N, CA, C and O of each residue as an XYZ file, in Angstrom:
576
protein
N       0.831     -1.191      0.000
C       0.000      0.000      0.000
C       0.864      1.237      0.000
O       1.908      1.279      0.650
N       0.434      2.224     -0.717
C       1.158      3.468     -0.797
C       0.566      4.449      0.194
O      -0.576      4.879      0.032
N       1.320      4.809      1.213
C       0.818      5.704      2.244
C       0.896      7.160      1.819
O       0.377      8.027      2.522
N       1.523      7.453      0.700
C       1.618      8.828      0.229
C       0.338      9.297     -0.450
O       0.165     10.490     -0.699
N      -0.554      8.365     -0.748
C      -1.804      8.749     -1.395
C      -2.664      9.565     -0.438
O      -2.703      9.317      0.767
N      -3.338     10.528     -1.006
C      -4.242     11.335     -0.186
C      -5.482     10.536      0.142
O      -5.890      9.651     -0.610
N      -6.070     10.858      1.266
C      -7.308     10.203      1.656
C      -8.411     10.608      0.692
O      -8.409     11.717      0.158
N      -9.339      9.713      0.480
C     -10.510     10.031     -0.349
C     -11.355     11.065      0.378
O     -11.438     11.048      1.606
N     -11.980     11.963     -0.371
C     -12.823     12.959      0.289
C     -13.939     12.287      1.064
O     -14.372     11.185      0.726
N     -14.404     12.970      2.117
C     -15.466     12.398      2.958
C     -16.743     12.226      2.149
O     -16.910     12.819      1.083
N     -17.616     11.425      2.665
C     -18.841     11.090      1.939
C     -19.844     12.231      1.937
O     -20.920     12.099      1.353
N     -19.527     13.325      2.562
C     -20.461     14.438      2.603
C     -21.299     14.444      3.873
O     -22.105     15.350      4.085
N     -21.112     13.436      4.718
C     -21.832     13.381      5.977
C     -21.164     14.362      6.929
O     -19.952     14.300      7.136
N     -21.930     15.247      7.495
C     -21.393     16.270      8.384
C     -21.186     15.682      9.767
O     -22.093     15.090     10.352
N     -20.002     15.853     10.268
C     -19.688     15.392     11.619
C     -19.334     16.609     12.452
O     -18.832     17.604     11.929
N     -19.594     16.530     13.737
C     -19.377     17.677     14.624
C     -17.927     18.128     14.631
O     -17.659     19.312     14.833
N     -16.975     17.208     14.413
C     -15.561     17.565     14.462
C     -15.100     18.285     13.206
O     -14.018     18.872     13.204
N     -15.874     18.257     12.158
C     -15.490     18.877     10.891
C     -15.915     20.346     10.904
O     -16.920     20.707     10.291
N     -15.149     21.198     11.606
C     -15.524     22.599     11.780
C     -15.503     23.374     10.472
O     -16.254     24.336     10.311
N     -14.655     22.970      9.538
C     -14.615     23.671      8.252
C     -15.984     23.612      7.592
O     -16.483     24.632      7.118
N     -16.598     22.431      7.553
C     -17.899     22.280      6.926
C     -18.982     22.997      7.728
O     -19.895     23.582      7.145
N     -18.893     22.958      9.048
C     -19.882     23.647      9.878
C     -19.837     25.136      9.594
O     -20.881     25.772      9.449
N     -18.634     25.701      9.513
C     -18.505     27.129      9.231
C     -19.025     27.482      7.849
O     -19.648     28.529      7.667
N     -18.774     26.614      6.869
C     -19.286     26.873      5.525
C     -20.805     26.861      5.526
O     -21.431     27.696      4.874
N     -21.404     25.928      6.248
C     -22.861     25.840      6.284
C     -23.465     27.068      6.939
O     -24.482     27.579      6.470
N     -22.856     27.552      8.017
C     -23.444     28.700      8.699
C     -23.361     29.958      7.839
O     -24.231     30.824      7.933
N     -22.324     30.072      6.999
C     -22.246     31.261      6.160
C     -23.203     31.188      4.988
O     -23.764     32.205      4.581
N     -23.398     29.993      4.438
C     -24.323     29.896      3.313
C     -25.762     29.954      3.779
O     -26.637     30.390      3.032
N     -26.023     29.520      5.005
C     -27.383     29.551      5.535
C     -27.906     30.982      5.604
O     -29.086     31.224      5.350
N     -27.043     31.923      5.945
C     -27.460     33.316      6.049
C     -27.907     33.861      4.699
O     -28.730     34.774      4.647
N     -27.379     33.318      3.607
C     -27.726     33.782      2.277
C     -28.945     33.074      1.706
O     -29.504     33.516      0.703
N     -29.359     31.988      2.328
C     -30.486     31.207      1.829
C     -31.800     31.811      2.320
O     -31.861     32.368      3.416
N     -32.842     31.699      1.511
C     -34.142     32.190      1.964
C     -34.696     31.299      3.066
O     -34.432     30.097      3.090
N     -35.453     31.880      3.964
C     -36.072     31.107      5.030
C     -37.344     30.469      4.507
O     -37.810     30.798      3.416
N     -37.898     29.568      5.277
C     -39.160     28.951      4.900
C     -40.257     29.991      4.754
O     -41.111     29.888      3.874
N     -40.228     30.993      5.625
C     -41.224     32.066      5.552
C     -41.046     32.877      4.274
O     -42.025     33.258      3.633
N     -39.792     33.141      3.903
C     -39.523     33.863      2.654
C     -40.056     33.095      1.457
O     -40.683     33.667      0.565
N     -39.799     31.794      1.446
C     -40.263     30.964      0.334
C     -41.785     30.922      0.275
O     -42.371     30.981     -0.806
N     -42.431     30.818      1.450
C     -43.896     30.812      1.478
C     -44.445     32.127      0.947
O     -45.360     32.134      0.124
N     -43.892     33.236      1.414
C     -44.361     34.546      0.977
C     -44.162     34.730     -0.523
O     -45.028     35.278     -1.204
N     -43.026     34.274     -1.035
C     -42.769     34.381     -2.469
C     -43.766     33.541     -3.268
O     -44.275     33.984     -4.297
N     -44.038     32.338     -2.792
C     -45.008     31.475     -3.466
C     -46.405     32.070     -3.466
O     -47.110     32.017     -4.473
N     -46.807     32.643     -2.320
C     -48.122     33.283     -2.251
C     -48.185     34.479     -3.187
O     -49.204     34.715     -3.837
N     -47.101     35.226     -3.254
C     -47.061     36.385     -4.148
C     -47.203     35.951     -5.606
O     -47.923     36.589     -6.375
N     -46.529     34.880     -5.985
C     -46.613     34.382     -7.363
C     -48.044     33.975     -7.694
O     -48.548     34.282     -8.774
N     -48.700     33.283     -6.759
C     -50.085     32.875     -6.994
C     -50.971     34.110     -7.166
O     -51.831     34.142     -8.045
N     -50.760     35.120     -6.329
C     -51.582     36.326     -6.407
C     -51.374     37.109     -7.699
O     -52.341     37.619     -8.264
N     -50.132     37.217     -8.181
C     -49.910     38.019     -9.384
C     -50.329     37.292    -10.653
O     -50.510     37.920    -11.695
N     -50.483     35.981    -10.575
C     -50.973     35.225    -11.720
C     -52.493     35.191    -11.736
O     -53.100     34.191    -12.119
N     -53.088     36.271    -11.325
C     -54.522     36.392    -11.132
C     -55.309     36.436    -12.434
O     -56.528     36.266    -12.407
N     -54.671     36.653    -13.547
C     -55.403     36.826    -14.798
C     -56.055     35.529    -15.282
O     -56.953     35.561    -16.123
N     -55.609     34.403    -14.758
C     -56.231     33.133    -15.122
C     -57.673     33.144    -14.629
O     -57.952     33.598    -13.519
N     -58.572     32.649    -15.444
C     -59.984     32.543    -15.084
C     -60.615     33.891    -14.757
O     -61.325     34.020    -13.760
N     -60.365     34.874    -15.576
C     -61.051     36.166    -15.501
C     -60.927     36.835    -14.138
O     -61.915     37.328    -13.593
N     -59.712     36.854    -13.587
C     -59.449     37.542    -12.327
C     -60.318     37.048    -11.176
O     -60.919     37.846    -10.456
N     -60.379     35.764    -11.010
C     -61.148     35.186     -9.908
C     -60.637     35.685     -8.562
O     -61.400     35.788     -7.601
N     -59.344     35.993     -8.496
C     -58.776     36.505     -7.253
C     -59.432     37.794     -6.800
O     -59.569     38.026     -5.599
N     -59.842     38.640     -7.742
C     -60.513     39.894     -7.376
C     -61.844     39.603     -6.692
O     -62.221     40.292     -5.745
N     -62.549     38.592     -7.166
C     -63.822     38.212     -6.547
C     -63.566     37.646     -5.149
O     -64.305     37.944     -4.210
N     -62.525     36.835     -5.016
C     -62.185     36.268     -3.705
C     -61.799     37.376     -2.739
O     -62.227     37.367     -1.585
N     -60.989     38.336     -3.199
C     -60.581     39.450     -2.333
C     -61.778     40.283     -1.894
O     -61.847     40.709     -0.741
N     -62.717     40.516     -2.799
C     -63.909     41.297     -2.444
C     -64.716     40.572     -1.371
O     -65.230     41.198     -0.445
N     -64.824     39.253     -1.500
C     -65.534     38.456     -0.495
C     -64.794     38.502      0.834
O     -65.413     38.648      1.887
N     -63.483     38.378      0.787
C     -62.670     38.463      1.994
C     -62.830     39.829      2.647
O     -62.972     39.918      3.866
N     -62.810     40.888      1.854
C     -62.990     42.243      2.391
C     -64.326     42.388      3.109
O     -64.402     43.003      4.172
N     -65.386     41.818      2.520
C     -66.703     41.883      3.173
C     -66.680     41.182      4.526
O     -67.238     41.682      5.503
N     -66.030     40.019      4.575
C     -65.948     39.290      5.841
C     -65.101     40.047      6.863
O     -65.424     40.053      8.051
N     -64.041     40.671      6.419
C     -63.206     41.462      7.322
C     -64.009     42.626      7.890
O     -63.990     42.872      9.096
N     -64.714     43.341      7.015
C     -65.490     44.516      7.450
C     -66.663     44.150      8.342
O     -67.139     44.990      9.106
N     -67.140     42.910      8.262
C     -68.250     42.492      9.125
C     -67.825     42.463     10.591
O     -68.662     42.567     11.487
N     -66.522     42.320     10.833
C     -66.023     42.282     12.204
C     -66.173     40.922     12.873
O     -65.718     40.729     14.000
N     -66.803     39.989     12.190
C     -67.008     38.654     12.742
C     -65.817     37.753     12.398
O     -65.222     37.891     11.329
N     -65.471     36.835     13.298
C     -64.415     35.871     12.964
C     -64.858     34.990     11.796
O     -66.051     34.749     11.611
N     -63.902     34.516     11.021
C     -64.210     33.669      9.871
C     -63.044     32.733      9.590
O     -61.928     32.938     10.067
N     -63.332     31.700      8.801
C     -62.287     30.771      8.345
C     -62.373     30.681      6.825
O     -63.244     31.290      6.204
N     -61.480     29.933      6.249
C     -61.500     29.741      4.797
C     -62.801     29.085      4.362
O     -63.269     29.317      3.248
N     -63.390     28.271      5.228
C     -64.652     27.620      4.874
C     -65.773     28.641      4.676
O     -66.602     28.473      3.782
N     -65.811     29.691      5.488
C     -66.829     30.742      5.291
C     -66.618     31.471      3.973
O     -67.582     31.834      3.298
N     -65.376     31.682      3.611
C     -65.096     32.331      2.327
C     -65.562     31.425      1.192
O     -66.210     31.883      0.251
N     -65.235     30.149      1.282
C     -65.669     29.195      0.255
C     -67.194     29.139      0.157
O     -67.750     29.103     -0.940
N     -67.868     29.133      1.316
C     -69.335     29.106      1.319
C     -69.901     30.340      0.623
O     -70.868     30.244     -0.133
N     -69.294     31.501      0.882
C     -69.775     32.745      0.269
C     -69.541     32.752     -1.243
O     -70.267     33.417     -1.983
N     -68.538     32.019     -1.696
C     -68.213     31.975     -3.126
C     -68.916     30.844     -3.869
O     -68.815     30.740     -5.092
N     -69.621     30.007     -3.135
C     -70.280     28.850     -3.753
C     -71.248     29.300     -4.838
O     -72.014     30.246     -4.652
N     -71.204     28.624     -5.952
C     -72.076     28.944     -7.074
C     -71.434     29.853     -8.103
O     -71.979     30.020     -9.195
N     -70.291     30.447     -7.787
C     -69.574     31.280     -8.740
C     -68.671     30.353     -9.561
O     -67.589     29.967     -9.119
N     -69.139     30.005    -10.766
C     -68.415     29.023    -11.585
C     -66.990     29.447    -11.906
O     -66.081     28.618    -11.915
N     -66.794     30.729    -12.168
C     -65.452     31.214    -12.512
C     -64.492     30.995    -11.354
O     -63.379     30.506    -11.545
N     -64.929     31.360    -10.146
C     -64.073     31.209     -8.969
C     -63.861     29.735     -8.652
O     -62.742     29.321     -8.349
N     -64.912     28.949     -8.719
C     -64.773     27.527     -8.424
C     -63.816     26.850     -9.402
O     -63.013     26.007     -9.003
N     -63.899     27.214    -10.670
C     -63.000     26.659    -11.679
C     -61.553     27.083    -11.389
O     -60.630     26.273    -11.479
N     -61.374     28.348    -11.045
C     -60.023     28.842    -10.750
C     -59.446     28.155     -9.519
O     -58.271     27.786     -9.515
N     -60.251     27.977     -8.477
C     -59.746     27.333     -7.263
C     -59.509     25.839     -7.489
O     -58.669     25.240     -6.818
N     -60.236     25.237     -8.421
C     -59.982     23.839     -8.757
C     -58.638     23.722     -9.475
O     -57.851     22.821     -9.185
N     -58.379     24.635    -10.413
C     -57.122     24.605    -11.164
C     -55.936     25.008    -10.302
O     -54.837     24.473    -10.443
N     -56.173     25.956     -9.410
C     -55.102     26.468     -8.548
C     -55.574     26.426     -7.102
O     -56.063     27.430     -6.584
N     -55.436     25.288     -6.450
C     -55.966     25.136     -5.093
C     -55.310     26.047     -4.061
O     -55.850     26.216     -2.967
N     -54.168     26.634     -4.378
C     -53.509     27.527     -3.429
C     -53.950     28.976     -3.566
O     -53.431     29.843     -2.864
N     -54.885     29.254     -4.444
C     -55.316     30.633     -4.660
C     -55.926     31.241     -3.398
O     -55.509     32.318     -2.972
N     -56.892     30.578     -2.804
C     -57.530     31.121     -1.601
C     -56.538     31.240     -0.443
O     -56.481     32.300      0.180
N     -55.752     30.206     -0.122
C     -54.771     30.369      0.953
C     -53.767     31.491      0.683
O     -53.340     32.176      1.613
N     -53.391     31.682     -0.570
C     -52.445     32.754     -0.903
C     -53.070     34.122     -0.642
O     -52.400     35.024     -0.139
N     -54.331     34.276     -0.977
C     -55.004     35.563     -0.765
C     -55.190     35.827      0.728
O     -55.000     36.952      1.188
N     -55.558     34.798      1.480
C     -55.692     34.950      2.934
C     -54.325     35.276      3.539
O     -54.218     36.155      4.395
N     -53.277     34.568      3.098
C     -51.922     34.840      3.594
C     -51.468     36.250      3.269
O     -50.793     36.891      4.075
N     -51.837     36.738      2.083
C     -51.498     38.115      1.715
C     -52.170     39.126      2.629
O     -51.552     40.112      3.029
N     -53.434     38.885      2.962
C     -54.147     39.785      3.872
C     -53.511     39.756      5.262
O     -53.437     40.780      5.943
N     -53.061     38.590      5.668
C     -52.389     38.475      6.965
C     -51.059     39.221      6.962
O     -50.750     39.943      7.911
N     -50.262     39.050      5.893
C     -48.973     39.753      5.791
C     -49.153     41.263      5.785
O     -48.310     41.994      6.305
N     -50.253     41.733      5.196
C     -50.517     43.172      5.158
C     -51.042     43.688      6.495
O     -51.211     44.895      6.671
N     -51.297     42.794      7.424
C     -51.770     43.199      8.741
C     -53.261     43.459      8.794
O     -53.741     44.083      9.740
N     -54.002     42.998      7.806
C     -55.442     43.231      7.783
C     -56.197     42.242      8.653
O     -57.255     42.567      9.193
N     -55.662     41.038      8.791
C     -56.293     40.002      9.601
C     -55.253     39.323     10.466
O     -54.055     39.385     10.190
N     -55.733     38.665     11.530
C     -54.844     37.911     12.399
C     -55.545     36.633     12.833
O     -56.767     36.615     12.980
N     -54.777     35.559     13.042
C     -55.403     34.306     13.474
C     -55.769     34.385     14.952
O     -55.022     34.936     15.761
N     -56.923     33.829     15.290
C     -57.355     33.834     16.696
C     -57.698     32.448     17.207
O     -57.984     32.282     18.392
N     -57.675     31.458     16.343
C     -57.996     30.104     16.767
C     -57.901     29.116     15.626
O     -57.470     29.440     14.520
N     -58.312     27.910     15.928
C     -58.250     26.827     14.949
C     -59.604     26.127     14.924
O     -60.247     25.947     15.958
N     -60.018     25.740     13.732
C     -61.261     25.000     13.557
C     -60.974     23.793     12.679
O     -60.091     23.828     11.822
N     -61.724     22.733     12.901
C     -61.580     21.536     12.071
C     -62.488     21.705     10.860
O     -63.702     21.829     11.019
N     -61.924     21.711      9.645
C     -62.752     21.912      8.454
C     -63.671     20.720      8.194
O     -63.392     19.593      8.604
N     -64.763     21.002      7.508
C     -65.747     19.961      7.227
C     -65.546     19.329      5.856
O     -66.084     18.253      5.592
N     -64.781     19.979      4.976
C     -64.573     19.429      3.634
C     -63.686     18.192      3.696
O     -62.607     18.242      4.285
N     -64.119     17.083      3.099
C     -63.308     15.853      3.123
C     -61.918     16.049      2.516
O     -60.962     15.404      2.947
N     -61.796     16.916      1.536
C     -60.501     17.109      0.882
C     -59.455     17.715      1.815
O     -58.262     17.662      1.514
N     -59.871     18.281      2.923
C     -58.921     18.849      3.892
C     -58.354     17.773      4.813
O     -57.407     18.038      5.553
N     -58.909     16.580      4.782
C     -58.409     15.457      5.577
C     -58.312     15.803      7.061
O     -57.398     15.357      7.755
N     -59.261     16.599      7.536
C     -59.349     16.999      8.949
C     -58.135     17.799      9.429
O     -57.889     17.878     10.633
N     -57.373     18.393      8.502
C     -56.285     19.286      8.910
C     -56.877     20.569      9.468
O     -58.056     20.859      9.264
N     -56.072     21.319     10.157
C     -56.578     22.537     10.801
C     -56.841     23.653      9.801
O     -56.199     23.739      8.754
N     -57.776     24.483     10.140
C     -58.035     25.743      9.443
C     -57.942     26.829     10.497
O     -58.437     26.657     11.611
N     -57.325     27.923     10.166
C     -57.257     29.026     11.113
C     -58.558     29.817     11.107
O     -59.229     29.940     10.083
N     -58.892     30.347     12.270
C     -59.995     31.290     12.380
C     -59.348     32.671     12.398
O     -58.402     32.915     13.147
N     -59.867     33.569     11.569
C     -59.290     34.898     11.389
C     -60.241     35.967     11.896
O     -61.448     35.749     11.993
N     -59.681     37.130     12.218
C     -60.478     38.318     12.522
C     -59.718     39.544     12.036
O     -58.508     39.509     11.817
N     -60.464     40.624     11.877
C     -59.843     41.887     11.463
C     -58.911     42.365     12.565
O     -59.196     42.193     13.750
N     -57.808     42.959     12.169
C     -56.872     43.518     13.142
C     -57.298     44.936     13.497
O     -58.187     45.505     12.863
N     -56.667     45.490     14.496
C     -56.946     46.879     14.864
C     -56.617     47.814     13.718
O     -57.293     48.823     13.517
N     -55.578     47.482     12.965
C     -55.190     48.320     11.836
C     -56.328     48.366     10.814
O     -56.616     49.427     10.260
N     -56.975     47.229     10.560
C     -58.091     47.187      9.614
C     -59.273     47.991     10.156
O     -59.935     48.708      9.405
N     -59.538     47.870     11.460
C     -60.655     48.597     12.052
C     -60.425     50.099     11.966
O     -61.374     50.856     11.766
N     -59.175     50.545     12.116
C     -58.871     51.969     11.998
C     -59.039     52.454     10.576
O     -59.444     53.595     10.353
N     -58.729     51.592      9.596
C     -58.814     51.981      8.204
C     -60.264     52.089      7.746
O     -60.557     52.808      6.791
N     -61.171     51.390      8.411
C     -62.578     51.396      8.002
C     -63.287     52.681      8.359
O     -64.476     52.829      8.076
């Protein structure tokens, strides 16, 4: 055996003793987007692609605005119920299931609504996952 040969590079598994790799990871992590950044970017993309299905997002936003101005708590299910029968919106939400969550998330990021609780949705497609209950924020009440 030739002992002058260099060792093969590590398999890429990070070990606590390998400080060089730990330091590299911490510096690149600062440059990477966070999960929240990625979510916000994805919601923004869904919102700006609103021209599909004759601007169904505008109808959803108008419905959301009405629920916000009512002052009553609401969930995504109430928004869906209010939109029931609107073929354009239903078609758009079928094609792009993230449209409604993106619009609700946008309203939350703008400070118009805030979560106040959790409700179990009744739609089978939600698989009993949680839905947030929302209400208008003080900022929204001042703007009204």
